[in-house]
C-alpha positions as CSV (number, residue, x, y, z in Angstrom):
1,M,-43.3,71.0,7.7
2,S,-40.7,71.0,10.5
3,V,-37.0,70.3,9.9
4,M,-37.2,67.1,11.9
5,K,-40.1,65.9,9.7
6,K,-38.3,66.8,6.5
7,T,-35.2,64.9,7.7
8,M,-37.2,61.8,8.5
9,V,-38.9,62.0,5.1
10,N,-35.6,62.4,3.3
11,L,-34.1,59.5,5.2
12,F,-37.1,57.3,4.4
13,L,-36.8,58.2,0.7
14,F,-33.1,57.4,0.7
15,V,-33.6,54.0,2.4
16,A,-36.5,53.2,0.1
17,G,-34.6,54.2,-3.0
18,A,-31.5,52.3,-1.9
19,S,-33.7,49.2,-1.2
20,L,-35.3,49.5,-4.6
21,L,-31.9,49.9,-6.3
22,F,-30.5,46.8,-4.7
23,A,-33.7,44.9,-5.2
24,C,-33.6,45.6,-9.0
25,A,-29.9,45.0,-9.4
26,A,-29.2,41.6,-11.0
27,P,-27.1,39.4,-8.7
28,K,-23.6,38.5,-9.9
29,T,-23.6,35.3,-11.8
30,V,-20.5,33.2,-11.0
31,P,-19.6,30.8,-13.8
32,T,-19.6,27.2,-13.0
33,F,-16.2,25.9,-12.1
34,T,-15.1,22.3,-12.3
35,P,-11.6,21.8,-10.9
36,Q,-9.2,19.8,-13.0
37,N,-8.0,16.6,-11.4
38,L,-4.2,16.9,-11.3
39,S,-3.6,13.9,-9.0
40,P,-3.2,11.3,-11.8
41,M,-0.2,13.4,-13.0
42,V,1.4,12.8,-9.7
43,Q,0.4,9.2,-9.3
44,S,1.8,8.4,-12.7
45,G,5.2,9.7,-11.7
46,E,5.2,12.4,-14.4
47,Y,5.1,15.2,-11.8
48,I,6.3,15.5,-8.2
49,S,5.7,18.1,-5.5
50,K,8.0,21.1,-5.5
51,V,6.8,22.5,-2.2
52,D,6.4,21.1,1.3
53,H,4.4,24.0,2.9
54,F,2.2,26.8,1.6
55,V,0.3,29.7,3.1
56,V,-2.6,31.6,1.5
57,I,-2.6,35.3,2.5
58,V,-6.0,37.0,1.9
59,D,-6.5,40.8,1.9
60,K,-9.7,41.8,3.8
61,S,-9.0,45.5,4.0
62,G,-11.6,48.1,3.3
63,S,-10.7,48.4,-0.4
64,M,-11.5,44.7,-0.8
65,G,-15.2,45.6,-0.1
66,H,-15.2,47.5,-3.4
67,M,-17.0,46.0,-6.4
68,Y,-15.1,44.5,-9.3
69,K,-17.0,43.1,-12.2
70,G,-20.2,42.9,-10.2
71,E,-18.7,41.2,-7.1
72,E,-17.0,42.3,-3.9
73,K,-13.3,41.8,-4.3
74,L,-13.1,40.0,-1.0
75,N,-15.6,37.4,-2.2
76,T,-13.7,37.1,-5.5
77,A,-10.5,36.4,-3.5
78,K,-12.2,33.8,-1.3
79,R,-13.7,32.1,-4.3
80,L,-10.4,31.9,-6.2
81,A,-8.6,30.6,-3.1
82,A,-11.3,27.9,-2.8
83,R,-10.9,27.0,-6.4
84,M,-7.2,26.7,-6.0
85,N,-7.8,24.5,-2.9
86,H,-9.9,22.1,-4.9
87,T,-7.4,22.0,-7.7
88,I,-4.4,21.1,-5.6
89,P,-3.6,17.4,-6.2
90,D,-3.2,14.9,-3.4
91,L,0.1,15.8,-1.9
92,N,1.7,15.5,1.5
93,L,1.7,19.2,2.5
94,T,1.5,21.6,5.4
95,G,-0.9,24.5,4.8
96,A,-1.9,27.7,6.5
97,L,-4.3,30.7,5.9
98,R,-3.5,34.2,7.0
99,I,-5.6,37.4,6.7
100,F,-4.6,41.0,6.9
101,G,-6.7,44.2,7.3
102,R,-9.0,44.8,10.3
103,T,-9.4,41.3,11.6
104,A,-12.3,42.1,13.9
105,I,-14.6,45.1,14.6
106,L,-13.2,45.7,18.1
107,D,-9.7,44.4,17.4
108,N,-6.6,46.4,16.4
109,E,-4.8,43.3,15.2
110,L,-3.5,43.9,11.6
111,T,-3.0,40.3,10.6
112,K,-4.2,37.0,11.9
113,L,-3.4,33.3,11.3
114,F,-6.9,31.8,10.5
115,W,-5.7,28.2,10.1
116,G,-2.4,26.2,10.4
117,P,0.3,25.6,9.8
118,A,-1.2,22.1,9.9
119,P,-1.4,19.0,7.7
120,Y,-3.1,20.1,4.6
121,S,-6.7,19.0,3.9
122,K,-9.2,20.6,1.5
123,G,-11.9,20.5,4.1
124,A,-9.8,22.4,6.7
125,L,-8.8,25.2,4.2
126,D,-12.4,25.5,2.9
127,N,-13.7,25.9,6.5
128,A,-11.1,28.6,7.2
129,L,-11.9,30.5,4.0
130,N,-15.6,30.5,4.9
131,Q,-14.9,32.1,8.2
132,I,-13.4,35.2,6.7
133,G,-16.0,37.9,7.2
134,F,-16.3,41.6,6.4
135,S,-13.7,43.8,4.8
136,A,-12.4,46.8,6.7
137,G,-9.3,48.8,7.7
138,D,-6.0,49.4,6.0
139,S,-4.1,46.9,3.9
140,P,-0.9,46.0,5.9
141,L,0.5,43.2,3.6
142,N,3.9,44.0,5.1
143,E,2.6,42.8,8.5
144,A,1.3,39.6,7.0
145,F,4.8,39.0,5.4
146,D,6.5,39.6,8.8
147,A,4.2,37.2,10.6
148,T,4.6,34.6,7.9
149,A,8.4,34.6,8.5
150,Q,7.6,33.5,12.0
151,D,4.9,30.9,11.0
152,F,7.4,28.6,9.3
153,K,10.4,29.2,11.4
154,A,10.6,25.6,12.5
155,S,9.9,24.2,9.1
156,H,12.1,22.3,6.7
157,G,11.6,22.1,2.9
158,N,10.2,24.5,0.3
159,I,7.5,27.1,1.0
160,A,5.0,28.8,-1.3
161,V,3.5,32.1,-0.2
162,I,0.3,32.9,-2.2
163,V,-1.2,36.4,-1.8
164,F,-4.7,37.5,-2.9
165,T,-5.1,41.3,-2.8
166,D,-6.1,44.3,-4.9
167,A,-2.9,46.2,-3.7
168,N,-4.8,49.4,-3.5
169,K,-2.3,52.2,-2.9
170,D,-4.7,54.3,-0.8
171,F,-4.8,51.5,1.7
172,M,-1.3,49.9,1.4
173,N,2.2,51.1,2.2
174,Y,4.1,50.0,-0.9
175,D,7.6,50.6,0.4
176,A,6.9,48.7,3.6
177,V,5.5,45.8,1.6
178,K,8.6,45.5,-0.6
179,K,10.9,45.7,2.4
180,S,9.0,42.9,4.3
181,A,8.9,40.8,1.1
182,A,12.7,41.1,0.9
183,D,13.1,40.3,4.6
184,L,10.9,37.2,4.2
185,K,12.9,36.0,1.2
186,A,16.1,36.6,3.0
187,A,14.9,34.5,5.9
188,Y,14.3,31.4,3.8
189,G,16.4,32.0,0.7
190,N,15.8,29.5,-2.2
191,R,13.3,27.6,0.0
192,L,10.6,30.3,-0.4
193,C,8.7,31.6,-3.5
194,I,6.1,34.3,-3.6
195,Y,3.0,34.2,-5.9
196,T,0.8,37.3,-6.1
197,V,-2.7,37.4,-7.4
198,Q,-4.2,40.8,-8.2
199,I,-8.0,41.1,-7.6
200,G,-9.0,44.0,-9.8
201,D,-7.2,45.9,-12.5
202,N,-5.4,48.8,-10.7
203,P,-2.2,49.5,-12.7
204,E,-0.2,50.7,-9.6
205,G,-1.3,47.6,-7.7
206,R,-0.3,45.4,-10.6
207,Q,3.2,47.0,-10.7
208,L,3.7,46.5,-7.0
209,L,2.6,42.8,-7.0
210,E,4.9,42.1,-10.0
211,Q,7.8,43.6,-8.0
212,V,6.9,41.5,-4.9
213,A,6.8,38.3,-7.0
214,G,10.2,39.4,-8.5
215,I,11.6,39.8,-5.0
216,G,10.7,36.2,-4.4
217,Q,12.7,35.3,-7.5
218,C,11.1,31.9,-8.1
219,G,7.4,32.9,-7.9
220,A,5.1,34.6,-10.3
221,F,2.4,37.3,-10.7
222,T,-1.0,36.7,-12.1
223,T,-4.5,38.2,-12.0
224,G,-7.7,36.8,-10.7
225,D,-9.2,37.0,-14.2
226,Q,-6.4,34.8,-15.6
227,I,-7.0,32.0,-13.1
228,A,-10.8,32.1,-12.9
229,S,-11.2,29.3,-15.4
230,S,-10.6,25.7,-14.8
231,D,-7.6,25.7,-17.3
232,G,-6.2,28.9,-15.9
233,M,-6.4,27.6,-12.3
234,A,-4.9,24.3,-13.2
235,G,-1.9,26.1,-14.8
236,F,-1.5,28.3,-11.7
237,V,-1.6,25.3,-9.3
238,K,0.9,23.3,-11.4
239,K,3.2,26.3,-11.4
240,I,3.1,26.6,-7.6
241,F,2.9,23.0,-6.5
242,L,4.4,20.7,-9.1
243,K,7.4,20.1,-11.2
244,K,8.3,17.6,-13.8
245,A,9.8,14.5,-12.3
246,P,13.5,14.0,-13.2
247,P,13.9,11.4,-15.9
248,K,14.3,7.9,-14.7
249,P,17.9,6.6,-15.0
250,A,18.3,4.5,-18.1
251,P,18.3,0.8,-17.1
252,E,21.7,-0.8,-16.9
253,P,22.5,-2.4,-20.2
254,A,21.9,-6.1,-20.0
255,V,25.2,-7.8,-19.6
256,K,25.4,-10.1,-22.5
257,K,26.5,-13.4,-21.1
258,M,29.2,-14.7,-23.3
259,V,28.4,-18.3,-24.1
260,I,31.5,-20.3,-24.7
261,P,30.7,-23.4,-26.7
262,D,31.3,-26.9,-25.3
263,S,31.4,-28.8,-28.6
264,D,31.8,-32.3,-27.2
265,G,29.2,-31.7,-24.4
266,D,31.5,-33.0,-21.6
267,G,30.8,-30.0,-19.4
268,V,34.2,-28.3,-20.0
269,P,34.0,-25.3,-22.4
270,D,36.1,-25.5,-25.5
271,N,38.5,-22.8,-24.4
272,L,39.5,-24.9,-21.3
273,D,39.1,-28.3,-22.9
274,K,42.5,-29.9,-23.3
275,C,40.9,-33.1,-24.8
276,P,38.3,-32.1,-27.3
277,G,36.0,-34.7,-28.9
278,T,35.1,-36.5,-25.7
279,P,32.8,-39.5,-26.5
280,K,29.2,-39.4,-25.3
281,G,28.9,-40.7,-21.7
282,A,32.6,-40.5,-20.8
283,K,33.6,-39.0,-17.5
284,V,36.2,-36.3,-17.7
285,N,38.5,-34.4,-15.4
286,R,38.6,-30.6,-15.1
287,D,40.7,-30.4,-18.2
288,G,38.1,-32.2,-20.2
289,C,40.1,-35.4,-20.5
290,W,38.6,-38.8,-20.3
291,V,40.5,-40.3,-17.4
292,L,39.9,-43.5,-15.6
293,E,39.7,-41.5,-12.5
294,H,40.7,-43.3,-9.3
295,V,42.0,-46.3,-11.4
296,L,45.4,-45.9,-9.9
297,F,48.3,-48.3,-9.6
298,D,50.5,-49.2,-6.7
299,F,54.1,-48.3,-6.8
300,D,56.0,-50.3,-9.4
301,K,52.8,-52.3,-10.3
302,Y,50.7,-52.6,-13.4
303,N,48.0,-55.0,-12.3
304,I,44.4,-53.5,-12.0
305,K,42.9,-53.8,-8.5
306,P,39.5,-55.4,-8.4
307,R,37.9,-52.5,-6.7
308,F,38.5,-50.4,-9.9
309,F,36.8,-52.9,-12.2
310,Y,33.4,-51.0,-12.1
311,L,35.2,-47.9,-13.4
312,L,36.6,-49.9,-16.4
313,D,33.1,-51.3,-16.9
314,E,31.7,-47.8,-17.2
315,A,34.3,-47.0,-19.8
316,A,33.4,-50.1,-21.7
317,T,29.8,-48.9,-21.8
318,V,31.0,-45.7,-23.4
319,F,32.6,-47.8,-26.2
320,K,29.2,-49.5,-26.7
321,M,27.4,-46.1,-26.8
322,N,29.8,-44.9,-29.5
323,P,30.3,-47.7,-32.0
324,D,32.8,-45.7,-34.1
325,L,34.9,-44.7,-31.1
326,K,38.6,-45.5,-31.2
327,V,40.8,-44.8,-28.2
328,K,44.4,-44.5,-27.3
329,I,45.2,-45.8,-23.9
330,E,47.9,-43.7,-22.3
331,G,49.9,-45.0,-19.3
332,H,51.7,-42.8,-16.8
333,T,54.1,-43.2,-13.8
334,D,55.6,-41.2,-11.0
335,N,59.2,-40.1,-11.2
336,V,60.7,-42.8,-8.9
337,G,63.3,-44.7,-11.0
338,T,64.9,-44.3,-14.3
339,A,63.2,-42.9,-17.4
340,E,63.7,-46.1,-19.3
341,Y,62.2,-48.2,-16.5
342,N,59.2,-45.9,-16.1
343,Q,58.6,-45.8,-19.8
344,E,58.3,-49.6,-19.9
345,L,56.1,-49.6,-16.7
346,S,53.7,-47.0,-18.3
347,L,53.3,-49.2,-21.4
348,K,52.5,-52.3,-19.2
349,R,49.8,-50.3,-17.4
350,A,48.2,-49.2,-20.7
351,N,48.4,-52.8,-21.9
352,A,46.7,-54.1,-18.8
353,V,43.7,-51.7,-19.4
354,M,43.6,-52.7,-23.1
355,A,43.4,-56.4,-22.1
356,Y,40.5,-55.7,-19.7
357,F,38.5,-53.9,-22.5
358,C,39.1,-56.7,-24.9
359,K,37.8,-59.2,-22.3
360,K,34.7,-57.0,-22.2
361,G,34.1,-57.4,-25.9
362,I,35.8,-54.2,-27.2
363,A,37.4,-55.0,-30.6
364,R,41.2,-54.8,-30.5
365,D,41.3,-52.6,-33.6
366,R,39.5,-49.9,-31.7
367,L,42.3,-49.7,-29.1
368,S,45.9,-48.5,-29.2
369,I,48.4,-47.9,-26.4
370,K,51.1,-45.4,-25.6
371,G,53.4,-45.0,-22.6
372,Y,54.6,-41.6,-21.4
373,G,56.6,-42.7,-18.3
374,F,56.8,-39.8,-15.9
375,T,56.9,-37.0,-18.6
376,R,53.3,-35.9,-18.1
377,P,52.5,-35.6,-14.3
378,V,49.1,-34.3,-13.2
379,A,50.4,-33.6,-9.6
380,P,53.7,-32.7,-8.0
381,N,55.9,-35.7,-7.5
382,D,57.4,-34.4,-4.3
383,T,54.6,-35.8,-2.1
384,K,53.3,-39.3,-1.6
385,E,49.8,-38.2,-2.6
386,G,51.0,-36.5,-5.7
387,R,53.0,-39.5,-6.9
388,A,50.0,-41.7,-6.3
389,L,47.9,-39.5,-8.6
390,N,50.5,-39.7,-11.3
391,R,50.4,-43.6,-11.4
392,R,47.4,-43.6,-13.8
393,V,45.9,-44.3,-17.2
394,E,44.1,-41.8,-19.5
395,L,41.9,-42.5,-22.5
396,T,42.1,-40.3,-25.6
397,P,39.7,-40.6,-28.5
398,V,41.5,-40.8,-31.9
399,P,40.2,-40.2,-35.4
């Protein structure tokens, strides 16, 4: 048999054997995943968003084509990123997807923005993840960090950087990655946190990714295995995107309205009432005193003007509403003239009112009179108007 024929036979046997091997290998069974619904936690006000922007960075370098637990690591990364996408609650976010590695067969580009930054939607991120193809090339995570620093240059608010990678040392420059992570953190300060997810179980890769998350100061490291379950992914998403809402301020203590009693019900509270015990139906002034308001007398007169009769009639009605009521009728004057003269005039005014009440059927023994002259003015006597107000009669209930 010629060399060429032997070569062709060997090649055939290799291909046939490989085909048989892959045909017999059981396909990777991916456990069913049901994302937890975190939106009610936000809608209830228990949690609020802690970020405004996020970027998912996926490693598609050659090492991500290696198998881990029966699945290509790149497929694991895409699956976990999709699960995260469907667990993120309804928030007002800007999102982006960036890849690193060989971005295309005939392209030397080391990192590429696959989607965003754009208003976040689950459908848009799903579509972008599905477009990530083969794994090839080195693993320049540092280039992805450098490009991310430019992606969000015009942004305001907090940024979460989420990296899915195996961090294989044979493909990745660890020192360059740490430097670029530090530069990215320096560019955004407390606004930016880095979250790293290791696909696989390489100890050196784990150590690097823990260091990178530490450089971010406010992020965290985890493994793909830890976030594969619904509970694990929900905890991961909460850590990145949510924080407890601050406690609502305690309501202002109700101001207890101090109720000041008005024992006689005349509309003037007891602490301001200078004439307690007002009879039912009586009209009082601002001091709570039963005054024949507007029943005023002309200067040096004590006769009641007819236009004031209706006011006296109202007062007579009060007597009838309160059968046990006894009243002292108090006469007053302005300060024109002597004290003796005004004392006598004030008595005459009180007497005139008493006579009117008696004519209206009020028993004499329910009435008494008192004259105060000009000793109790209710207005200044230095004006014409003030003197007119002082020429008056007041009614005071007596026991």
